Each structure stands twice: as structure tokens, then as C-alpha cells.
N, C-alpha and C positions, 0 to 999 in steps of 0.2 A: 342515666335517667330512670326514674321509677316508672312503674306500670301506669300510674295515674297520669304522667306526662304523655305517654304513648296513647293512652285512651283519650286524653284531651285533644291531642293532635289528630287522631282518627275521627273523633266525634266532630270536630271543626271541619275536617275534610269532608265528612258525610253531609253536614249542613250545606256546605258550599257546593258539593256535588250535586245535591238537589237543586240548588240555585242555578247551577250552570245547565243542568238538563232542562229546567223550565225556561231558561234564556234561549236555548237552542229551539225549543218548541215554539216559543213566542216569536222568534225571529223568522222561523220557517212559515208560520201562519202570516206574518206581516208581509212576507215576500209575495203573498198571493193576492194582496189587496190591489185596487185599481189605481190609486194616485199617491203622491208623496205625503199629502196631508193625512190621509188615512194611515199610511205606513208609520208616520211618526206618532199618531195617536194610539195605535196598536203597541208600538215599541215602548212608548212612555207609560201606557196603562199597564203593560206587562212588567215594566221596570217597578212600578209601585206595588204591584201584586207580589213580585218576588222580594221586595224589600220587607214586606209584611211577613212573608213566610220565613225569611232569614231571621228577622227579629224574634218571631215566635220560636223558631228552632233554637236560637241562642238562649232565650228565656227558659225554655224547657230543659235545655242541656245543663244550664247552671242550677236550675231548681231541683232536678230529679237524677242527673247522672253524677257519679262520683268523679268529677273531673277537676284538674287543677285550673282554677279560673283564668289565671294569667296566660297559660299555654293555649287554652281553648279560645279565648278572646283574640289572642295575637294570631293564631292560625286562621280564624275567621276573617279578621281584618286584612291580613296579607293576602289571602286568596280572593277576598272580595275586591281589593284594589287591583290585583292582577287581572281578574276576570272582567272587571268594568273597563279597564284599559284596552284590553283586547277587543271587547265588544264595541267600544266607541271607535277604536281605530277601524275595525271591520265595516261598520256602518257608514263612517265618513268616507272610507276608501271606495265603497260601492256606490254611494251618492256622487262622489266626484267622477267616477267612471260612467255613471248613468246605467249601472247594472243592477238596479234594485230588484227587477224581476228576473226569473230564470230564463 
């Protein structure tokens, strides 16, 4: 693989790493709210904000970084699907167990 592929994979990982860090912060903040309705509002609001940041990161990466477009987008999509699956599974498991709060 050429350096462009590795740069693309690294840049995609960086975009999704920022997305994952914001997900953790949003989820920790949501755990401190008083009821389930507010918890879901914070989680969904955070999801919307993170999606905008991911979109902007991908747009900036494609516009200004010397990345291989296919490798960059594939990395972002694969990591996005994996992280969203883990996030949904964690939230559902905590809601079923009744342990949304610490």
C-alpha cells in the first residue's frame, strides 16, 4: 500500500476518534440528567452534533488532505458503523438494566 492509503486510513481514524471522544463526553453528560426523557434528548442531540462534526471532518479531509478518497471514506464508514453499534448496544443494555445513572 502506498503512503496515501495509510494517510487516508489514519485521517479517517482521526475523524472517527474525535467522533468517539465526543460520544463518550455526551454519554457521560447524559448520565447525570434526572430522567429518561432528558437522557434521550441529550443523547440524540449529541448524536446530531457528532454527525455534523463527522461530515465536516470528512469534507475537510477530502477537500484539503492528500488522501485516497476510497480508503478514507471506507475507514470512516466502517468505524462509524462499529462505533454506532457499540453505542446503541451500551445504551440499550443500560436502559434494560435500569442503570442509566451511576
